[in-house]
C-alpha positions as semicolon CSV with decimal commas, in nm:
position;residue;x (nm);y (nm);z (nm)
1;M;3,121;-0,496;0,088
2;K;3,224;-0,588;-0,265
3;L;2,908;-0,796;-0,304
4;L;2,690;-0,495;-0,222
5;R;2,883;-0,282;-0,470
6;N;2,832;-0,546;-0,740
7;I;2,460;-0,567;-0,669
8;W;2,429;-0,187;-0,672
9;G;2,618;-0,168;-1,003
10;F;2,397;-0,436;-1,158
11;Y;2,073;-0,253;-1,075
12;Y;2,217;0,091;-1,153
13;D;2,325;-0,016;-1,501
14;G;1,996;-0,194;-1,560
15;F;1,780;0,105;-1,470
16;R;2,005;0,346;-1,658
17;G;1,970;0,144;-1,977
18;M;1,591;0,116;-1,967
19;T;1,372;0,290;-2,223
20;I;1,021;0,145;-2,204
21;G;1,074;0,034;-1,846
22;R;1,104;0,395;-1,729
23;R;0,754;0,468;-1,852
24;L;0,622;0,157;-1,681
25;W;0,791;0,251;-1,353
26;A;0,648;0,603;-1,383
27;I;0,299;0,460;-1,432
28;I;0,345;0,227;-1,134
29;L;0,461;0,512;-0,910
30;I;0,172;0,736;-1,018
31;K;-0,077;0,458;-0,946
32;L;0,076;0,394;-0,603
33;F;0,059;0,765;-0,525
34;I;-0,309;0,774;-0,621
35;M;-0,389;0,460;-0,423
36;F;-0,212;0,551;-0,102
37;F;-0,241;0,929;-0,082
38;V;-0,538;1,052;-0,283
39;L;-0,784;0,770;-0,210
40;R;-0,686;0,768;0,157
41;L;-0,799;1,127;0,192
42;F;-1,147;1,054;0,059
43;F;-1,225;0,698;0,168
44;F;-1,031;0,649;0,490
45;P;-1,092;0,942;0,725
46;N;-0,911;0,955;1,056
47;F;-1,180;0,798;1,272
48;L;-1,005;0,827;1,608
49;N;-0,915;1,195;1,574
50;S;-1,272;1,285;1,483
51;R;-1,423;1,105;1,785
52;F;-1,171;1,140;2,067
53;D;-0,965;1,426;2,207
54;S;-0,684;1,258;2,399
55;D;-0,449;0,968;2,337
56;Q;-0,581;0,797;2,648
57;Q;-0,936;0,792;2,510
58;K;-0,813;0,661;2,176
59;G;-0,614;0,385;2,344
60;D;-0,906;0,282;2,563
61;F;-1,138;0,263;2,263
62;V;-0,894;0,053;2,058
63;G;-0,833;-0,179;2,354
64;R;-1,207;-0,230;2,411
65;E;-1,267;-0,299;2,042
66;L;-0,986;-0,554;2,024
67;I;-1,115;-0,737;2,329
68;D;-1,481;-0,724;2,223
69;R;-1,410;-0,850;1,872
70;T;-1,220;-1,156;1,995
71;H;-1,520;-1,288;2,189
């Protein structure tokens, strides 16, 4: 337990003392948000929900595609 507390203290003090690093982390988090949330909405539509109504139909389709693509 003491080891975890020491590790937590090390990272807590390191992030608290950052100046330029905070800006870099902010930029990284903004870029990740754009990549995973905004671009997903436009470029990766929910294919299964637009084509099938039930979970059974979705599962059958995915199963067929997995089997067909292995042969």
